[in-house]
N, C-alpha and C positions, 0 to 999 in steps of 0.2 A: 308335874301335871298329873292329877288323878283321873285316870281313864276308866277305872273299873272299881266296882264295889259289889256287894251281894246283900240280898234280903232273903233270909232263910235259905231255901234251896235254889233261888233265882239269882243267876249272875247278871249284873247290869253293866254294860259296856258303852261308854260314850264313843260315838263315831263322829269326829269333828271334820266337817268339810272345809270350813274357813273361819276366820275371826273377822267380823265386820265392824268397822269403826266409821261408818258413813252417815249415820243418822244424827242430826243436830238435836241436842237435848230440848231446846226451846221450841223446835218444830215438832218433835215427836210428842211432847207434852205441851200442846199449844196454848194452854191457859196459864202456864207458869211464867215467872219473871226471873231476871238475873238475881234478884234478892232471894227468891225461893231456892235457887241453886247454891247461893253463897254458903248456906249452912250445911250443905251436903257434899260440896266439892272435896273438902279435906279427906273425908273417909272414903269417898268414891274413887279418889285418885291414888289411894294406897292399894297394896296387894290384898286380896285379889281385885285388880283394877277394873272398875265398871264405867269409868269416865276417863277419856284420854286427856291428860293435862295440857297437851299442846293445842289440840283443836277444840276441846270442850265437847267432843262428840261422845255418844254412848258407845260402849263396847259390848257387842253381842256375839257370842259363839253361834255359828250356824251348824247345828249338830242334830244327829238322830240318837236314839237309845236302842241298843241291841239287847234283847232279853233272851237268856237261855234258861228255860225251865226244864223240869224233868221230862216234859212231854213235847215241848215246842221250841222252835227258834223264831223269835218275833222281832220285827223292826218297827219302832214307833217313830213315825214321820220319816221323811227322806230328803230333807234339805233342798237346795236350789237346783242342782243338776248341771250337767255340762251341755253345751251347745243349744241352750234354750233361749229363744228370742224374748227378751225382757226389756223392751225399749223404755218403759216407764221407770226402770231402775238400771241406769247405765252401768253401774258397778257390777250387776249380775248379768248384763246382756251378753249372750253368746260366750259366757265364760267357759274356759277349758282348763280346769285346775288339775284334773286327774288325781284327786285326793281321796274321794269317797270310797270307791271300790277297793283301792289298795289298802285303805285303813280298815275296811271291813275284812279284807283278807288277813290283815295283821292280827285281827281278833279271832282268826281261825274259821271264818265263814265265807263261803262262796255264794253268789246269787242263788244258785240252785238249792242251797241248804235252807233258805228262809221259807217258813211255813205260812206266816201271816205278816202283812204290812198293815199296821193300824194307824189311820190318818186322823189326827186330832181335829183338823179342819183343812180347807182347800185353798189356802194362800200359797203363793209362789214358793216360798222358802221352806215349805213343809211337804211338798209332793213332787219335787223336781226329779228325784231319782226313782220315782214310780216307773218311769220309762227311760229308755236310752235309744239313741239313734243307731239304726242298723240297716245298711243298704238303702239309706234315704227315707226310712220309715221309723216312726216311733213305736217301739215294742216294749212290753213289760220287762223291766230289768230282772224281776224275780219270777222265773217261769213256772215255778211250782207253788207259788204263794197264792193265798186268797187275800185280797185287799179289802180291808174293813173300812167302810164309810158309813156314817150315820145317815139314815133316810132323810131326816130333817135337814141336814147340811146339804145333801145332794139335791133335794127338791128345790132349795133356794137358789143354788148355783145353776142348776139345770134351767130354771125359769129365766134367770138373768142371762145365761149364755144364749138362749134362744132369742132374746131381745137384743142383746149386745154381746157379740162373740167375745169370750174370755180366752186368751191365748193359753193359759195354764190348764184350762179344761180341755182344750183341743189337743195339747201335746202330752198331758200327764194324767188325765182321767179317762177320756173317751177310748184311748187304745186299750186300757185295762178292761173297760166294760165290753168292748168289741171282742177281746180275747176270752170273755166269759170267766174272768178271774175276780170280778167285783162281787162283794157281799154287802148288801145294805141292811143295816141293823138299827135297833132302837138305841136311844141315847144312853141307856143303862145296860147295854148288852154285856153278858158275861161269857168270855171264852171258855172258862172253867172256874173252879173255886179259888184259883190263884191270880187270875187276870180278868179285870172287867173295866168298863167305861164308867167314868164319873161325869155327869153332865155339868159343864161350866160355860153356859151360854153368855153371849154379850159381845165378845170379840167378833164372833160370827154367830149366825142363827143356831147352828147345831154343834158348836164347839164342845169338845169333850177333853177331859184329862184321862189318864190311864192309871188305874189303881192296881197295886200288887199286894198280895198277902201270902207269906210263906213262913212256916215255922213260928207262927205267932208274931211276926214282924210285918209292918206295913210300909209301903212306899207309894208315892204318887208322882207321875210325870206330868208336868204342868201344861205342856203346850203353850199357848199364848194367853192364858187367863191372867198371867202376870209376866211382864217382860224384863223388869229390872229390879234389883234389890231395893232401890229407892222407893218402890211402891209398897214395900212392907211398912215403912214409916209414913208414906203418903198414899194410902190405898185409894183415896178419892181423886187423885190426879187423873184427868182425862187423857186418854191415848188417842192420837189422831186416827190410828188404824182400826179402832174399835167401831163396830157397826152401830151398836146401841150403847151409848156412853153410860146411861143410867143403869142399865142391866149389867153391863160389864163391871161397873163399880160395886154394885151390890154383890155380884158373883165373887169378885176378888176378895172383898171383906169376908164373905161367908167362907170362902176357901181358906183364908188365913185363920179365921176363928176355928174352923173345923180341925185344922191340922196343927194348930199352935199347941206346943208342949204336950203333944199326944204321943210322941215317940216316932211319928211317921217320918220317914226319910223323904225329903222333897228333892226330886230330880228336876231342877229348874232349867228349862230348855234354853233360855237365852241369858241366864246368869253367867258371869265369868267363871273361868276354871277355878275350882274343881267342879262347880255346878251342883254338887251334892251338899245337902245340909238340912237343918231343921229350923222351924219357925218358933221364936220365943217372943214373949211380950216385952215391950219397951215403951215407956213414956206415953201410955194410953194407946199405943199402936203396936207395931210388931218389928222384929228384927230377924234377918236371915243369918243364922250361925252356921258357917261353912264347916263341913266335916273335916276333922283333923286340925281345926284351928281353935 
């Protein structure tokens, strides 16, 4: 299992909370048919396995990316979290895995060491460890960090939350804002000349990927602009969870075109281990070529 790689002077470490095999392929991609999947099952069931052969469900790592630059320690996304009420996803509801912080520690980092938490978007499985339960209250997990949210993403969720309360906003975003640790930024915000946001809207209004450049080498952390390697070959397949299906499809193809055969290391948030690889052309579309394979 490849947990670590580097881009120039930036060390990139995967922090895996869990491996999720709960999402049915036909439901996740609601316009597909069994015939659509028949041509993909053989390669998706091989290592690195992205489809479970027994259930036919998709296999998604739930993970964050820890970045150690010459200047900062950065966490990109923060998984599901422990003790979080998630009744709409029973497999995540009140989970208590006790994996995330120990695995962060195994990478040599304590919560106090993190300088920035960069949130690609505000879905449950990307902001859960923004906070943790302490004495019955949700408090920021990373007490010395600034949490980076795009203003566009926050404006949409803030408006929705005021109309229909969103549990992940209550327990994983508002405590950060109340602690004065939130920083709201533009979709193309640059932390410095090595780390910046790349707008990838469609999955959510203000969804972003995170672009890295160091020593003349580029990498990008996808977030949810793409979920599964099958979308490289089928970039037009609609994803149930995408807010704007048309925009998400356009963004996904643009992302693949932009990074295809460019040398950019793609750190694919929900692709199976090792999750690192590069995009190449294949049969009029694309293929994800895993690092080391």
